[in-house]
C-alpha positions in Angstrom: -6.1 13.2 21.9 -9.7 12.3 21.4 -9.1 8.3 21.7 -9.5 6.0 24.8 -6.8 4.8 26.8 -7.5 1.9 25.6 -6.2 3.4 22.1 -3.3 3.9 23.9 -2.6 1.1 25.6 -2.6 -1.1 22.6 -0.3 1.3 20.8 3.3 2.3 21.3 3.9 5.6 21.9 6.6 5.7 19.2 4.4 4.5 16.2 1.9 7.2 17.3 4.5 9.8 17.2 6.3 8.7 13.8 2.5 8.8 11.9 1.9 12.3 13.3 5.6 13.6 12.7 7.5 11.5 9.9 4.6 10.8 8.2 3.1 13.7 8.1 6.4 15.4 6.5 6.8 12.4 4.2 3.4 13.1 2.9 3.9 16.9 2.8 7.4 17.0 1.0 6.0 14.5 -1.4 2.9 15.9 -2.2 4.9 18.9 -3.5 7.2 17.4 -5.4 4.2 15.6 -7.4 2.2 18.6 -7.4 4.9 20.6 -9.0 7.0 18.5 -11.4 4.3 15.8 -12.0 1.8 18.8 -13.4 4.6 20.0 -15.7 4.8 16.7 -17.2 1.6 15.8 -17.5 0.9 19.0 -19.3 4.0 18.2 -22.1 2.3 14.8 -22.4 -1.1 16.1 -23.3 0.3 18.6 -25.3 3.1 16.5 -27.6 -0.1 13.6 -27.8 -2.0 16.3 -29.4 0.9 16.8 -32.0 1.5 14.0 -33.0 -2.2 12.9 -33.4 -2.5 15.8 -35.9 1.1 15.1 -37.7 0.1 11.4 -38.2 -2.9 9.3 -36.8 -1.0 5.8 -38.4 2.0 6.6 -35.5 0.1 7.4 -33.3 -1.9 4.4 -33.5 1.8 2.0 -33.1 2.0 3.7 -30.0 -1.2 3.5 -28.5 -1.2 -0.2 -29.2 1.6 -0.4 -26.7 0.2 1.7 -23.9 -2.4 -1.2 -22.7 0.6 -3.2 -21.8 2.5 -0.7 -19.9 -0.6 0.6 -17.8 -1.2 -3.4 -16.8 2.0 -3.9 -15.8 2.4 -0.5 -14.0 -0.1 -0.9 -12.0 0.2 -4.7 -10.6 4.0 -3.3 -9.8 2.8 -0.2 -8.0 0.3 -2.2 -6.1 3.0 -4.4 -4.9 5.2 -1.4 -4.5 2.4 0.3 -1.9 2.2 -3.0 0.2 6.2 -2.9 0.6 6.0 0.6 1.3 3.3 0.9 4.0 5.3 -2.5 5.2 8.4 -0.4 5.6 6.7 2.8 7.4 5.0 0.1 9.9 8.4 -1.6 10.5 9.9 2.0 11.0 7.6 3.3 13.4 8.1 -0.1 15.2 11.8 0.4 15.4 11.2 4.6 16.4 9.4 3.0 19.1 11.9 1.1 20.8 14.5 3.9 20.6 11.8 6.2 22.2 11.3 3.5 25.0 14.4 2.9 25.7 15.6 6.8 25.4 12.6 7.5 28.2 13.3 4.8 30.3 17.5 5.3 30.4 17.4 5.2 34.3 16.3 1.7 34.4 18.6 0.6 31.5 21.3 2.0 33.0 20.6 0.7 36.6 20.1 -3.3 35.0 23.5 -2.8 32.8 21.1 -3.4 30.0 22.8 -0.9 27.2 24.3 -3.7 24.9 20.4 -5.6 24.9 18.6 -2.6 24.3 21.2 -1.8 21.5 20.9 -5.5 20.6 17.1 -5.0 19.7 16.7 -1.6 18.5 19.4 -2.9 15.6 17.4 -6.1 15.0 14.6 -3.7 14.2 16.8 -1.0 12.4 17.9 -4.0 10.1 14.4 -5.3 9.3 13.7 -1.7 8.1 16.4 -1.3 6.5 15.8 -4.4 4.4 12.4 -3.6 3.5 13.7 -0.4 2.2 16.2 -2.2 0.4 13.2 -4.3 -1.4 11.3 -1.0 -1.7 13.9 0.9 -3.7 15.1 -2.3 -5.4 11.6 -2.2 -6.6 11.0 1.4 -7.4 14.3 1.1 -9.9 13.5 -2.0 -11.8 10.5 -0.4 -12.6 12.3 2.9 -13.7 14.5 1.0 -15.8 11.6 -1.0 -17.4 10.1 1.9 -18.0 13.0 3.4 -19.6 13.3 0.5 -21.7 10.0 0.0 -22.9 9.9 4.2 -23.8 13.1 3.9 -26.0 11.4 0.6 -27.2 8.5 3.2 -28.8 11.1 5.6 -30.0 13.0 2.6 -32.1 9.4 1.5 -33.4 8.6 5.0 -34.3 11.5 5.5 -36.6 11.2 2.0 -38.1 7.5 2.4 -38.8 8.0 6.7 -39.8 10.8 5.1 -42.2 8.2 3.3 -43.8 5.7 5.8 -44.3 8.5 8.2 -45.2 10.0 6.1 -48.0 5.8 5.2 -49.6 5.4 9.0 -49.5 2.6 9.2 -46.5 4.9 11.2 -44.5 7.4 14.1 -45.2 10.9 13.9 -43.5 10.0 17.9 -42.0 6.5 15.7 -40.1 8.9 12.6 -39.4 11.1 15.0 -37.5 8.6 16.8 -35.6 6.9 13.8 -34.5 10.3 12.4 -33.5 10.8 15.3 -31.3 7.4 15.5 -30.1 8.0 11.6 -29.3 11.0 12.6 -27.6 9.4 15.0 -25.0 7.0 12.4 -24.4 9.6 10.2 -23.4 11.4 12.6 -21.2 8.4 13.5 -19.4 7.4 10.0 -18.9 10.8 9.2 -17.5 10.0 12.0 -15.2 6.6 10.4 -14.1 8.9 6.9 -13.8 11.1 8.8 -11.6 8.1 10.5 -9.5 6.3 6.9 -9.2 8.4 5.8 -5.8 7.8 9.4 -4.2 4.0 8.4 -5.1 4.3 5.3 -3.8 5.7 6.7 -0.3 3.4 9.7 -0.5 0.2 7.3 -0.8 1.5 5.1 2.0 2.2 8.0 4.4 -1.2 9.3 3.5 -3.2 6.2 4.3 -1.5 5.6 8.1 -2.4 9.5 8.6 -5.8 9.0 7.0 -6.4 5.7 9.3 -6.0 8.0 12.0 -7.7 10.8 11.1 -11.2 8.9 10.5 -11.2 7.1 13.9 -13.9 8.1 15.6 -14.0 10.0 18.7 -14.2 8.0 21.8 -17.6 7.9 23.5 -16.1 8.6 26.6 -14.3 11.9 25.6 -17.9 13.1 23.8 -21.6 14.1 25.1 -22.8 14.1 29.0 -23.9 17.0 31.4 -21.8 19.2 33.2 -21.6 19.2 36.3 -22.4 21.9 38.4 -21.9 23.8 41.7 -25.4 23.5 43.3 -26.1 19.9 42.4 -22.6 18.6 43.3 -21.8 16.8 46.8 -19.5 14.3 46.5 -21.3 10.8 47.0 -19.8 8.0 45.6 -20.6 4.1 44.9 -19.5 1.2 43.2 -22.5 -0.4 42.4 -22.1 -4.4 41.6 -19.1 -3.7 39.2 -17.5 -5.9 37.2 -14.1 -4.7 34.7 -11.5 -6.1 32.9 -9.0 -4.2 30.8 -9.5 -4.1 27.2 -6.0 -5.4 26.4 -6.8 -8.3 28.8 -10.4 -8.8 28.2 -10.2 -12.8 30.1 -8.7 -11.7 32.8 -11.1 -10.1 35.8 -9.4 -7.4 37.6 -12.8 -6.3 39.6 -15.7 -8.6 40.2 -19.0 -7.9 42.0 -17.1 -5.1 43.5 -18.7 -2.4 45.5 -18.3 0.3 47.1 -19.8 3.7 48.9 -18.1 6.8 49.8 -20.1 9.7 51.6 -19.6 13.5 50.6 -16.9 14.7 52.8 -15.4 11.1 53.8 -11.7 10.3 53.5 -10.8 6.8 52.3 -7.8 5.3 52.1 -8.0 1.8 49.9 -5.4 0.0 51.0 -4.3 -3.5 49.6 -1.3 -5.6 48.6 -0.4 -5.0 44.9 -2.6 -5.9 41.9 -5.8 -5.7 43.7 -7.4 -3.4 41.7 -6.6 -0.2 43.7 -5.0 2.1 40.8 -8.0 0.4 38.7 -10.8 2.1 40.9 -9.6 5.5 40.7 -8.9 4.9 36.5 -12.4 4.0 36.6 -14.0 7.0 38.7 -12.1 8.5 36.4 -13.6 7.5 33.6 -10.5 6.5 31.9 -12.3 3.1 31.2 -15.6 2.4 31.2 -16.9 -0.9 33.3 -17.6 -4.1 32.1 -21.0 -4.7 34.1 -22.6 -2.4 37.3 -22.3 1.5 37.3 -20.4 4.0 39.0 -22.1 7.1 40.3 -21.6 10.7 41.8 -24.4 12.1 43.6 -26.8 9.3 41.9 -26.0 10.1 39.0 -24.2 7.4 36.7 -20.6 8.9 35.3 -21.9 7.8 31.9 -24.3 10.8 32.1 -21.8 13.3 33.0 -19.1 15.2 30.4 -16.0 13.1 31.5 -14.1 16.0 30.0 -15.8 18.2 32.3 -15.4 15.7 35.2 -11.6 15.3 34.9 -10.8 19.0 34.7 -13.2 20.6 37.3 -14.0 17.8 39.9 -11.4 15.2 40.1 -7.8 15.8 40.7 -6.1 12.7 39.6 -2.9 11.8 41.4 -0.9 8.6 40.1 1.2 5.9 41.5 4.0 7.2 39.6 3.6 11.0 39.1 4.3 12.3 35.7 5.7 16.2 35.1 5.6 17.8 32.0 9.2 19.4 31.0 8.3 22.7 32.3 8.1 25.0 35.2 7.0 24.0 38.8 4.6 26.5 38.6 3.3 25.5 35.1 2.9 21.8 36.3 1.1 23.0 39.5 -1.5 25.0 37.2 -1.7 22.6 34.6 -4.5 21.3 37.3 -6.5 24.6 36.5 -4.9 26.9 33.6 -7.0 29.5 35.1 -5.7 29.3 38.8 -3.5 32.6 39.7 0.2 32.3 41.4 -1.3 32.9 44.7 -3.4 29.8 43.9 -0.9 27.8 43.0 1.3 29.0 45.9 -1.5 28.3 48.3 -1.9 24.6 47.3 2.1 23.7 47.0 1.6 24.5 50.7 -1.1 22.7 51.3 0.9 19.6 49.7 3.7 20.6 51.6 5.7 21.4 48.5 6.1 24.7 49.3 9.5 24.7 50.9 11.5 23.0 49.3 10.1 24.4 46.1 11.3 28.2 47.6 14.6 26.5 48.2 15.5 26.2 44.6 17.1 29.1 43.2 14.5 29.9 40.9 12.0 29.0 42.5 8.5 28.4 41.4 9.9 28.4 38.2 12.3 26.0 38.3 12.5 23.8 35.4 11.8 20.0 36.0 13.0 18.0 32.8 11.6 15.4 31.1 8.9 13.9 33.3 10.1 15.6 36.3 13.7 14.0 36.0 15.4 16.8 37.7 13.2 16.1 41.0 13.4 13.4 43.6 10.2 10.8 43.5 9.2 12.7 46.8 9.2 15.7 45.4 7.6 14.7 42.5 4.8 13.4 44.3 4.1 16.6 45.9 4.0 18.3 43.2 1.9 16.0 41.8 -0.4 16.5 44.6 -0.4 20.1 44.4 -1.6 19.7 40.9 -4.6 17.7 42.3 -5.7 20.1 44.6 -7.0 23.8 42.7 -10.3 22.1 41.5 -13.0 24.6 40.9 -15.8 22.0 42.5 -15.3 20.6 46.1 -11.4 20.0 45.2 -10.5 18.5 48.6 -13.3 15.9 48.3 -12.3 14.5 44.7 -8.6 14.7 45.1 -8.2 13.1 48.4 -11.0 10.2 47.3 -8.7 8.9 44.4 -5.4 9.2 46.0 -4.6 5.7 46.7 -2.3 5.1 49.4 0.0 1.8 49.3 0.6 -0.3 52.2 3.9 -0.4 53.9 
Protein backbone atom coordinates (compact mmCIF):
# COMPACT_ATOMS: atom_id res chain seq x y z
CA UNK A 1 0.00 0.00 0.00
CA UNK A 2 3.02 2.32 0.35
CA UNK A 3 4.00 2.03 -3.32
CA UNK A 4 3.27 4.74 -5.84
CA UNK A 5 0.53 4.47 -8.46
CA UNK A 6 3.13 3.50 -11.07
CA UNK A 7 3.60 0.18 -9.25
CA UNK A 8 -0.12 -0.60 -9.50
CA UNK A 9 -0.22 0.56 -13.12
CA UNK A 10 2.50 -1.92 -14.06
CA UNK A 11 1.27 -4.90 -12.03
CA UNK A 12 -2.09 -6.57 -12.44
CA UNK A 13 -4.20 -6.60 -9.30
CA UNK A 14 -4.67 -10.38 -9.55
CA UNK A 15 -0.91 -10.96 -9.48
CA UNK A 16 -0.50 -8.68 -6.47
CA UNK A 17 -3.34 -10.42 -4.61
CA UNK A 18 -1.84 -13.83 -5.42
CA UNK A 19 1.47 -12.86 -3.85
CA UNK A 20 -0.21 -11.47 -0.76
CA UNK A 21 -2.50 -14.47 -0.26
CA UNK A 22 -1.60 -17.66 -2.13
CA UNK A 23 2.18 -17.24 -1.89
CA UNK A 24 2.04 -16.40 1.82
CA UNK A 25 -0.19 -19.41 2.49
CA UNK A 26 2.13 -21.62 0.42
CA UNK A 27 5.17 -20.40 2.34
CA UNK A 28 3.46 -20.76 5.72
CA UNK A 29 2.25 -24.32 5.16
CA UNK A 30 5.54 -25.41 3.55
CA UNK A 31 7.61 -23.87 6.35
CA UNK A 32 5.52 -25.65 8.98
CA UNK A 33 6.03 -29.02 7.29
CA UNK A 34 9.75 -28.42 6.78
CA UNK A 35 10.31 -27.49 10.42
CA UNK A 36 8.21 -30.32 11.87
CA UNK A 37 9.40 -33.18 9.65
CA UNK A 38 12.75 -31.81 8.52
CA UNK A 39 14.14 -31.31 12.02
CA UNK A 40 13.14 -34.83 13.03
CA UNK A 41 14.83 -36.36 9.99
CA UNK A 42 17.98 -34.26 10.43
CA UNK A 43 18.21 -35.22 14.11
CA UNK A 44 17.92 -38.91 13.24
CA UNK A 45 20.56 -38.59 10.53
CA UNK A 46 23.03 -36.82 12.84
CA UNK A 47 22.53 -39.35 15.64
CA UNK A 48 22.89 -42.36 13.36
CA UNK A 49 25.95 -40.92 11.59
CA UNK A 50 27.68 -40.63 14.96
CA UNK A 51 26.70 -44.24 15.70
CA UNK A 52 28.06 -45.66 12.41
CA UNK A 53 31.34 -43.76 12.86
CA UNK A 54 31.76 -45.35 16.28
CA UNK A 55 30.79 -48.84 15.03
CA UNK A 56 32.95 -48.94 11.89
CA UNK A 57 34.98 -46.02 10.55
CA UNK A 58 35.88 -48.10 7.45
CA UNK A 59 32.26 -48.65 6.34
CA UNK A 60 31.44 -45.05 7.21
CA UNK A 61 34.26 -43.97 4.90
CA UNK A 62 32.66 -45.93 2.04
CA UNK A 63 29.40 -44.06 2.60
CA UNK A 64 31.11 -40.68 2.85
CA UNK A 65 32.90 -41.21 -0.48
CA UNK A 66 29.53 -41.40 -2.22
CA UNK A 67 28.15 -38.21 -0.67
CA UNK A 68 29.87 -35.52 -2.85
CA UNK A 69 28.21 -36.98 -5.93
CA UNK A 70 24.70 -36.81 -4.51
CA UNK A 71 25.29 -33.32 -3.08
CA UNK A 72 26.49 -32.00 -6.46
CA UNK A 73 23.66 -33.60 -8.42
CA UNK A 74 21.09 -32.54 -5.81
CA UNK A 75 22.29 -28.92 -5.88
CA UNK A 76 22.13 -28.79 -9.68
CA UNK A 77 18.66 -30.31 -9.86
CA UNK A 78 17.46 -28.16 -6.95
CA UNK A 79 18.50 -24.96 -8.70
CA UNK A 80 16.60 -25.98 -11.85
CA UNK A 81 13.52 -26.97 -9.88
CA UNK A 82 13.51 -23.67 -7.95
CA UNK A 83 13.58 -21.76 -11.24
CA UNK A 84 10.76 -23.90 -12.59
CA UNK A 85 8.73 -23.42 -9.40
CA UNK A 86 9.16 -19.64 -9.62
CA UNK A 87 7.98 -19.68 -13.26
CA UNK A 88 4.97 -21.79 -12.29
CA UNK A 89 3.98 -19.40 -9.50
CA UNK A 90 4.33 -16.39 -11.81
CA UNK A 91 2.12 -18.11 -14.38
CA UNK A 92 -0.40 -18.99 -11.66
CA UNK A 93 -0.56 -15.29 -10.74
CA UNK A 94 -1.22 -14.42 -14.40
CA UNK A 95 -4.07 -16.93 -14.59
CA UNK A 96 -5.52 -15.55 -11.36
CA UNK A 97 -5.26 -12.03 -12.77
CA UNK A 98 -7.17 -12.98 -15.92
CA UNK A 99 -9.90 -14.61 -13.84
CA UNK A 100 -10.19 -11.70 -11.42
CA UNK A 101 -10.30 -9.15 -14.24
CA UNK A 102 -13.09 -11.01 -16.02
CA UNK A 103 -15.14 -11.33 -12.82
CA UNK A 104 -14.65 -7.67 -11.88
CA UNK A 105 -15.79 -6.60 -15.36
CA UNK A 106 -18.53 -9.21 -15.72
CA UNK A 107 -21.09 -6.63 -16.85
CA UNK A 108 -18.87 -5.56 -19.74
CA UNK A 109 -18.15 -9.19 -20.59
CA UNK A 110 -21.87 -9.99 -20.58
CA UNK A 111 -22.74 -6.84 -22.56
CA UNK A 112 -20.44 -7.90 -25.40
CA UNK A 113 -21.29 -11.61 -25.16
CA UNK A 114 -17.59 -12.27 -24.56
CA UNK A 115 -17.99 -15.15 -22.11
CA UNK A 116 -16.47 -17.69 -24.49
CA UNK A 117 -13.58 -15.37 -25.31
CA UNK A 118 -12.74 -14.81 -21.64
CA UNK A 119 -13.07 -18.52 -20.95
CA UNK A 120 -10.66 -19.22 -23.80
CA UNK A 121 -8.12 -16.71 -22.47
CA UNK A 122 -8.41 -18.12 -18.94
CA UNK A 123 -8.16 -21.71 -20.19
CA UNK A 124 -5.02 -20.84 -22.13
CA UNK A 125 -3.36 -19.37 -19.05
CA UNK A 126 -4.47 -22.32 -16.91
CA UNK A 127 -3.06 -24.76 -19.50
CA UNK A 128 0.30 -22.98 -19.32
CA UNK A 129 0.18 -23.16 -15.53
CA UNK A 130 -0.72 -26.85 -15.63
CA UNK A 131 2.15 -27.62 -18.00
CA UNK A 132 4.66 -25.89 -15.72
CA UNK A 133 3.39 -27.67 -12.61
CA UNK A 134 3.48 -30.99 -14.46
CA UNK A 135 7.13 -30.36 -15.31
CA UNK A 136 7.79 -29.40 -11.71
CA UNK A 137 6.05 -32.52 -10.41
CA UNK A 138 7.96 -34.73 -12.85
CA UNK A 139 11.26 -33.14 -11.83
CA UNK A 140 10.56 -33.59 -8.13
CA UNK A 141 9.44 -37.19 -8.72
CA UNK A 142 12.60 -38.03 -10.68
CA UNK A 143 14.72 -36.44 -7.96
CA UNK A 144 13.01 -38.50 -5.26
CA UNK A 145 13.32 -41.70 -7.32
CA UNK A 146 17.01 -41.04 -7.99
CA UNK A 147 17.60 -40.38 -4.30
CA UNK A 148 15.99 -43.70 -3.32
CA UNK A 149 18.05 -45.60 -5.91
CA UNK A 150 21.22 -43.96 -4.62
CA UNK A 151 20.35 -44.79 -0.99
CA UNK A 152 19.61 -48.41 -1.86
CA UNK A 153 22.95 -48.53 -3.65
CA UNK A 154 24.66 -47.35 -0.47
CA UNK A 155 22.87 -50.09 1.48
CA UNK A 156 24.03 -52.79 -0.96
CA UNK A 157 27.58 -51.42 -0.82
CA UNK A 158 27.43 -51.54 2.97
CA UNK A 159 26.35 -55.19 2.89
CA UNK A 160 29.15 -56.09 0.49
CA UNK A 161 31.98 -54.34 2.34
CA UNK A 162 30.52 -55.28 5.72
CA UNK A 163 30.58 -58.94 4.73
CA UNK A 164 34.20 -58.55 3.63
CA UNK A 165 35.18 -56.95 6.96
CA UNK A 166 33.29 -59.62 8.91
CA UNK A 167 35.03 -62.45 7.00
CA UNK A 168 38.41 -60.90 7.80
CA UNK A 169 37.52 -60.57 11.48
CA UNK A 170 37.55 -56.76 11.49
CA UNK A 171 33.82 -56.55 12.24
CA UNK A 172 31.56 -58.71 14.39
CA UNK A 173 28.11 -59.87 13.18
CA UNK A 174 26.46 -57.80 15.93
CA UNK A 175 28.30 -54.65 14.87
CA UNK A 176 27.36 -55.28 11.23
CA UNK A 177 23.69 -55.66 12.19
CA UNK A 178 23.83 -52.47 14.29
CA UNK A 179 25.54 -50.67 11.41
CA UNK A 180 22.88 -51.84 8.95
CA UNK A 181 20.05 -50.74 11.25
CA UNK A 182 21.64 -47.32 11.68
CA UNK A 183 22.18 -47.13 7.92
CA UNK A 184 18.53 -47.98 7.27
CA UNK A 185 17.47 -45.22 9.66
CA UNK A 186 19.69 -42.81 7.74
CA UNK A 187 18.17 -44.09 4.50
CA UNK A 188 14.60 -43.57 5.71
CA UNK A 189 15.41 -40.10 7.03
CA UNK A 190 17.12 -39.09 3.79
CA UNK A 191 14.19 -40.48 1.82
CA UNK A 192 11.91 -38.33 3.96
CA UNK A 193 14.11 -35.31 3.24
CA UNK A 194 13.91 -36.04 -0.48
CA UNK A 195 10.12 -36.06 -0.18
CA UNK A 196 10.36 -32.71 1.58
CA UNK A 197 12.54 -31.36 -1.21
CA UNK A 198 9.51 -30.48 -3.32
CA UNK A 199 8.02 -28.64 -0.36
CA UNK A 200 11.32 -26.83 0.12
CA UNK A 201 11.40 -25.76 -3.54
CA UNK A 202 7.88 -24.34 -3.35
CA UNK A 203 8.62 -22.58 -0.05
CA UNK A 204 11.79 -20.95 -1.38
CA UNK A 205 10.05 -19.76 -4.54
CA UNK A 206 7.07 -18.38 -2.63
CA UNK A 207 9.36 -16.78 -0.05
CA UNK A 208 11.42 -15.10 -2.78
CA UNK A 209 8.29 -13.62 -4.38
CA UNK A 210 7.04 -12.36 -1.00
CA UNK A 211 10.46 -10.93 -0.10
CA UNK A 212 10.59 -9.10 -3.41
CA UNK A 213 7.58 -7.04 -2.29
CA UNK A 214 8.79 -6.67 1.30
CA UNK A 215 12.11 -5.23 0.13
CA UNK A 216 10.49 -2.59 -2.08
CA UNK A 217 11.26 0.81 -0.55
CA UNK A 218 8.24 2.99 0.20
CA UNK A 219 7.52 5.49 -2.55
CA UNK A 220 8.92 8.95 -1.91
CA UNK A 221 5.46 10.30 -2.73
CA UNK A 222 4.09 8.49 0.33
CA UNK A 223 6.57 9.68 2.95
CA UNK A 224 7.94 12.96 4.30
CA UNK A 225 6.83 16.53 3.89
CA UNK A 226 5.09 18.98 6.17
CA UNK A 227 1.44 18.93 7.15
CA UNK A 228 -1.03 21.56 6.02
CA UNK A 229 -2.49 23.70 8.82
CA UNK A 230 -5.68 25.72 9.10
CA UNK A 231 -3.68 28.90 9.57
CA UNK A 232 -1.57 28.62 6.42
CA UNK A 233 -3.96 27.00 3.96
CA UNK A 234 -5.90 29.30 1.65
CA UNK A 235 -6.39 27.23 -1.49
CA UNK A 236 -4.45 29.09 -4.21
CA UNK A 237 -3.37 26.50 -6.80
CA UNK A 238 -0.90 27.04 -9.63
CA UNK A 239 0.56 24.79 -12.32
CA UNK A 240 3.79 26.32 -13.61
CA UNK A 241 5.31 25.08 -16.89
CA UNK A 242 4.24 21.50 -16.12
CA UNK A 243 5.34 18.65 -18.34
CA UNK A 244 4.12 15.12 -17.68
CA UNK A 245 4.21 11.65 -19.19
CA UNK A 246 2.75 8.56 -17.53
CA UNK A 247 5.48 6.18 -16.28
CA UNK A 248 4.02 3.33 -18.34
CA UNK A 249 4.14 5.53 -21.49
CA UNK A 250 7.20 7.75 -21.06
CA UNK A 251 7.38 8.66 -24.76
CA UNK A 252 3.83 10.02 -24.87
CA UNK A 253 3.62 13.54 -23.46
CA UNK A 254 0.23 14.24 -21.88
CA UNK A 255 0.92 17.78 -20.65
CA UNK A 256 3.55 20.10 -22.13
CA UNK A 257 4.37 23.61 -20.89
CA UNK A 258 1.06 23.60 -19.03
CA UNK A 259 0.09 26.64 -16.97
CA UNK A 260 -2.95 27.03 -14.74
CA UNK A 261 -3.69 29.48 -11.95
CA UNK A 262 -6.73 29.05 -9.70
CA UNK A 263 -7.18 31.74 -7.04
CA UNK A 264 -8.42 30.71 -3.62
CA UNK A 265 -12.19 30.52 -3.33
CA UNK A 266 -12.83 30.13 -7.06
CA UNK A 267 -14.78 27.32 -8.72
CA UNK A 268 -13.22 26.20 -12.00
CA UNK A 269 -14.60 23.71 -14.51
CA UNK A 270 -12.05 22.15 -16.86
CA UNK A 271 -13.84 21.18 -20.06
CA UNK A 272 -12.46 19.42 -23.12
CA UNK A 273 -12.56 16.38 -25.33
CA UNK A 274 -11.48 12.98 -24.06
CA UNK A 275 -7.74 12.49 -23.81
CA UNK A 276 -6.87 16.17 -23.34
CA UNK A 277 -5.50 15.63 -19.84
CA UNK A 278 -8.37 16.64 -17.56
CA UNK A 279 -8.06 13.54 -15.38
CA UNK A 280 -4.28 13.93 -15.46
CA UNK A 281 -4.54 17.42 -13.96
CA UNK A 282 -6.61 16.04 -11.07
CA UNK A 283 -4.20 13.13 -10.57
CA UNK A 284 -1.21 15.48 -10.48
CA UNK A 285 -2.93 17.79 -8.01
CA UNK A 286 -3.59 14.76 -5.79
CA UNK A 287 0.07 13.87 -6.31
CA UNK A 288 -0.78 10.40 -7.46
CA UNK A 289 2.11 11.05 -9.84
CA UNK A 290 4.97 13.53 -9.79
CA UNK A 291 5.40 15.92 -12.70
CA UNK A 292 8.20 15.25 -15.18
CA UNK A 293 9.13 18.94 -15.23
CA UNK A 294 7.76 22.16 -13.80
CA UNK A 295 5.94 22.48 -10.50
CA UNK A 296 2.54 22.44 -8.86
CA UNK A 297 2.07 24.77 -5.91
CA UNK A 298 -0.59 25.26 -3.28
CA UNK A 299 -0.33 28.66 -1.61
CA UNK A 300 3.13 29.11 -3.20
CA UNK A 301 4.36 25.85 -1.66
CA UNK A 302 5.45 23.07 -3.98
CA UNK A 303 3.26 20.04 -3.27
CA UNK A 304 6.43 17.93 -3.19
CA UNK A 305 7.26 19.70 0.08
CA UNK A 306 3.89 18.74 1.58
CA UNK A 307 2.94 15.49 3.25
CA UNK A 308 0.92 13.85 0.48
CA UNK A 309 -1.08 11.62 2.83
CA UNK A 310 -2.10 14.63 4.90
CA UNK A 311 -2.89 16.58 1.72
CA UNK A 312 -5.18 13.87 0.38
CA UNK A 313 -6.65 12.88 3.71
CA UNK A 314 -7.55 16.32 5.07
CA UNK A 315 -7.54 18.81 2.21
CA UNK A 316 -8.33 17.41 -1.20
CA UNK A 317 -11.57 15.61 -1.90
CA UNK A 318 -11.08 13.44 -4.98
CA UNK A 319 -14.00 12.59 -7.24
CA UNK A 320 -12.99 10.24 -10.03
CA UNK A 321 -14.58 10.10 -13.47
CA UNK A 322 -15.58 6.53 -12.67
CA UNK A 323 -16.65 6.58 -9.01
CA UNK A 324 -15.61 3.44 -7.14
CA UNK A 325 -17.41 2.52 -3.94
CA UNK A 326 -16.49 -0.09 -1.36
CA UNK A 327 -18.67 -3.10 -0.60
CA UNK A 328 -19.99 -1.59 2.63
CA UNK A 329 -22.91 0.65 3.60
CA UNK A 330 -23.59 4.08 2.12
CA UNK A 331 -22.83 5.61 5.53
CA UNK A 332 -19.39 3.97 5.65
CA UNK A 333 -18.62 4.93 2.05
CA UNK A 334 -19.33 8.60 2.70
CA UNK A 335 -17.47 8.54 6.02
CA UNK A 336 -14.43 7.15 4.16
CA UNK A 337 -13.64 10.78 3.29
CA UNK A 338 -13.27 11.58 6.99
CA UNK A 339 -13.31 8.67 9.42
CA UNK A 340 -13.99 11.05 12.31
CA UNK A 341 -17.19 12.43 10.77
CA UNK A 342 -20.36 11.93 12.83
CA UNK A 343 -23.60 10.53 11.43
CA UNK A 344 -25.08 14.04 11.33
CA UNK A 345 -22.08 15.32 9.36
CA UNK A 346 -22.41 12.44 6.90
CA UNK A 347 -26.10 13.22 6.39
CA UNK A 348 -25.27 16.90 5.96
CA UNK A 349 -22.75 16.32 3.15
CA UNK A 350 -25.13 13.83 1.53
CA UNK A 351 -27.72 16.61 1.37
CA UNK A 352 -25.12 18.95 -0.17
CA UNK A 353 -24.43 16.30 -2.83
CA UNK A 354 -28.17 15.84 -3.51
CA UNK A 355 -27.89 12.22 -2.38
CA UNK A 356 -30.00 12.31 0.79
CA UNK A 357 -33.39 11.84 -0.89
CA UNK A 358 -32.57 8.69 -2.86
CA UNK A 359 -30.63 7.26 0.10
CA UNK A 360 -33.66 7.70 2.36
CA UNK A 361 -35.85 5.99 -0.26
CA UNK A 362 -33.99 2.72 0.37
CA UNK A 363 -35.48 0.42 3.05
CA UNK A 364 -32.23 0.48 5.04
CA UNK A 365 -31.43 4.12 4.32
CA UNK A 366 -27.81 4.98 5.04
CA UNK A 367 -27.16 1.38 6.12
CA UNK A 368 -27.88 0.09 2.60
CA UNK A 369 -25.09 -2.11 1.27
CA UNK A 370 -23.91 -0.88 -2.13
CA UNK A 371 -22.34 -4.16 -3.32
CA UNK A 372 -18.89 -4.65 -4.84
CA UNK A 373 -17.67 -1.43 -6.48
CA UNK A 374 -21.16 0.02 -5.88
CA UNK A 375 -22.84 -2.43 -8.24
CA UNK A 376 -26.25 -2.10 -6.54
CA UNK A 377 -26.47 1.63 -7.27
CA UNK A 378 -27.05 3.38 -10.57
CA UNK A 379 -24.27 5.37 -12.18
CA UNK A 380 -25.77 8.68 -11.08
CA UNK A 381 -26.30 7.45 -7.53
CA UNK A 382 -22.69 6.28 -7.30
CA UNK A 383 -21.54 9.68 -8.52
CA UNK A 384 -23.60 11.45 -5.85
CA UNK A 385 -22.23 9.23 -3.09
CA UNK A 386 -18.70 9.83 -4.40
CA UNK A 387 -19.29 13.60 -4.30
CA UNK A 388 -20.58 13.34 -0.73
CA UNK A 389 -17.52 11.27 0.19
CA UNK A 390 -15.24 14.06 -1.06
CA UNK A 391 -16.96 16.80 0.95
CA UNK A 392 -16.23 16.07 4.66
CA UNK A 393 -12.69 17.46 4.62
CA UNK A 394 -11.19 19.14 7.66
CA UNK A 395 -9.59 22.16 5.91
CA UNK A 396 -11.26 24.34 3.26
CA UNK A 397 -13.24 21.35 2.08
CA UNK A 398 -15.39 23.12 -0.48
CA UNK A 399 -12.47 24.73 -2.28
CA UNK A 400 -10.43 21.57 -2.46
CA UNK A 401 -13.19 19.22 -3.49
CA UNK A 402 -14.71 21.34 -6.22
CA UNK A 403 -11.38 22.41 -7.67
CA UNK A 404 -10.48 18.90 -8.65
CA UNK A 405 -13.97 17.83 -9.70
CA UNK A 406 -14.01 17.28 -13.45
CA UNK A 407 -17.03 18.20 -15.58
CA UNK A 408 -17.12 16.45 -18.95
CA UNK A 409 -18.33 18.41 -21.97
CA UNK A 410 -21.61 17.27 -23.42
